[in-house]
C-alpha positions, 0 to 999 in steps of 0.5 A: 889538351894543347900543352904548348901554345904556339904564339912565338918566342919574343919577350917583352921589350919594355913596359912603362907607365906615363902621367899623360895621354896624348892622342892628337885626335888620331885615336881612330886611325891607331885603333884601325891599324891595331885592329887590322894587325890582330883583330878582336884582341883589344889590350889582352896580354895575359890569360888571367885578365880574361878570367878576372874580367869574366868573373866580374861580369858574373858577379855583377849579374848575379848581384844586379850591380854595375859591371864596371864597379864590380869588375874594378873591385875584383881586379883591385882585389886580384892585384892586392892578392898578387902583391901580398903573396909575392912580397910586392913584386914589381911585375907589369901584370899587377897594377896599383902598386902605390894605391894598394900599398898598405891595403889589407886583404880584409878590405870590405867590398864597399871600400874596394868598390870606391873609385879612389881605391884602385887605378883609373885605368884598370885592365878590364877597360881593354878587354870588352872586345876580346871578351866578345870575340871569345864568346865569353860575353855578348853585347847588343851594341856594335862597339863593345862597352864593358858596362853593356856586356852580358856573360854567356854560357861559354863565359860561365863554363870558362869560369867553372874550369878556371876556378873549380880547383879553388875552394875558399872556405870550402865553397866556390870562388863565385860564392865566396866573392858574392858573400864579400860583395854582400858584406857578409865577410871581409876576409880574402886572405885564404890561400885558394884565392891566391891561385884563383885571382892572382894575375901572377898565377897562370890559368888552369890547362882546361881554361887555356884550352878554351882560350885557344879554341875560341881564338881560332874561330870567329871574325878575324880568326884568319889573321889571328892564326896567321900572326900566331904561325908567323911568330912560331916559325920566325927563327931570325930577325925580320924586316919589312922587305920580305913578307913571311909566307904565313901572312897574305899580301893584304895583311902584310900591307896593313901591318907595314902601313900601320907601322909607318903610321905608328912611327909618324905618330911617335915622331909627332909626340917627340916633337911636342916633347922637344917643345915642352922641354924648350919651354921648361928649361928656359922657364918660359910660359909661352914662346913665339913659333918663329923662336921655337923653330930656331931651336936645333932640337925642334928643327931636328924633330921636325925633320924626323917628322917630315921623313916619317910622313914621307915613308907613310905616304909612299905606301899609298895604302892604309888600313880600313878606317885609318883615313884620318892618319893619311890626312895627318901625313898629308898636312905634314907634307903639304904645309911649311915646317912652321905650319906643321908645328902649329898644326900639331900643337893645335891638335895637342891642346893639353900640354901645349896650346896654340894661341895665334903665333905663340905656343903656350903652356897648357893645363897638363904642362910639366915644368919638370919636363925632361926628354922622356916619353909621354904616351901611355902603353895602351891600345891607343899607343904605337909600339916602341921601335925594335930594340933587339927583337926579331919583329919589324920595327914599329909593328903593332903593339898587339903583335907584341901582346900576342907573344906575351899571351903565348908566353903566359899560356905556355907557363913561360912568363915568369915575370914582366918587368915594370919600370920602378916607381911608375904608377899604372893608374897615372895613365889617364889624361 
């Protein structure tokens, strides 16, 4: 048994939820850069996410129900259990703090399965890829979608070792939850379910071994292992000027060019934020492009955007399938600042809308806007800039997630702080 997973020594820098999700039509490039950085891991951050999602697949198959509906209900129950047994701990491994407030562990399945019971962006949404990567599930589709997944024999073996020590009412976790789904019991306040389902309780050592072994094989394993070893050996602050020996040249180019793209994308969001703040502070419904351009905050944001586009452009490289990101940078560098602003507003179309030579409030405009981040911390968002960590700035969020997984599977992740009063369910656009 591998008693100490070697995933590095970095802790989480920040975790935040945000009301709106902007993509600017760059989701494909963002996913491509993240996939090149650490292939096959999706949004996986904690080992228990795998167990809960796999459990949802098994129950859905056994009861001949929708994967999504059952997995959402099981995840909601798991988070509810986590809150109940941790005095409502504000931990990023638990979602739905507001929606689940006041809910009972005796909530029937028919209530838990309702779309308004839990968050709109459950954790399982980012787990289809790693479930297939680890062989816990299979799918006939080229791009994994959760509702198309089928649990494999490896997945069932994983559940057996993950939950074998927990016996609610002297029966298996699967048997108990099937009884819950069928409406034969509403009670889930049994102590064994705390260890089995709470995201705050680590996987069993045997289940951890399965995760470790499966991550080190299959497509993309070379890059996943390389990232692991780099994090393990990293004993000082690093930057993009020196390639670590664990990462080959092509992988390092993908990591760095991805980081430059993430920085560019973030600068575009900050520009939109500045425009929104300008309209909100002045109570404007719309403003002419030329008027907006005269604002110092907008001018500064455009300057940062152009500088970021230049840094990305001089790389002369982008990960496979990230061509739309390259074209975005070219537009920013080729057009005037006025046209660059107009182009980005046109790409937004939700919070801000372009109408001829004017910028108009969109349907998602926030009249109480302040200088704040507007993009959600998920697979389609870049990582945050380095803030006291040891990794190069703007590196893929998947690398940070790999360290969270390492901490969790080594039993060293005591808590992941979440920003107060933030709703994880408010991530949908």
